[in-house]
C-alpha positions, -999 to 999 in steps of 0.1 A, spaced: -705 -218 493 -724 -245 473 -698 -272 473 -699 -279 511 -742 -284 501 -730 -311 475 -706 -328 495 -728 -329 524 -758 -346 505 -735 -369 488 -718 -378 523 -755 -388 536 -765 -406 504 -734 -429 503 -738 -433 539 -777 -442 542 -778 -463 511 -743 -481 512 -762 -501 541 -789 -515 520 -789 -552 512 -805 -549 480 -792 -534 449 -800 -491 446 -807 -474 417 -800 -436 413 -813 -406 393 -787 -380 395 -796 -344 392 -766 -326 388 -728 -332 373 -715 -331 405 -734 -362 420 -735 -379 386 -699 -377 386 -693 -390 419 -720 -419 417 -699 -432 386 -668 -432 403 -682 -453 427 -696 -475 406 -733 -471 417 -761 -479 391 -769 -446 380 -804 -450 353 -803 -415 345 -790 -380 349 -805 -345 346 -776 -319 341 -779 -284 330 -806 -275 348 -814 -239 352 -808 -223 385 -846 -215 397 -858 -249 376 -898 -247 369 -923 -277 370 -920 -286 334 -877 -285 338 -883 -313 364 -912 -330 358 -891 -357 339 -873 -364 371 -904 -373 389 -919 -390 362 -890 -417 359 -891 -421 398 -928 -427 399 -927 -449 368 -898 -474 384 -923 -474 411 -953 -482 393 -938 -504 371 -926 -525 399 -889 -519 394 -884 -509 426 -896 -510 462 -891 -476 473 -887 -442 460 -866 -419 481 -859 -382 474 -824 -365 489 -821 -329 482 -808 -297 504 -828 -273 519 
């Protein structure tokens, strides 16, 4: 069942951001997404794998910190979170 979630989110992500005229940076959370982005030669600036099934704030805080820092340092103009619910 989780495979469909992964496939659909990756399909959405590629559909939305391949249309951008400017370069897009990606932070991948999970092995499957990371592998697909790398195979598609996307600019993956970081990847976070091996998170527990129910991650705590301390498990994911580095992800948020990296995204916020990229924005505050002017390296990116926008930050999008793409996730399944």
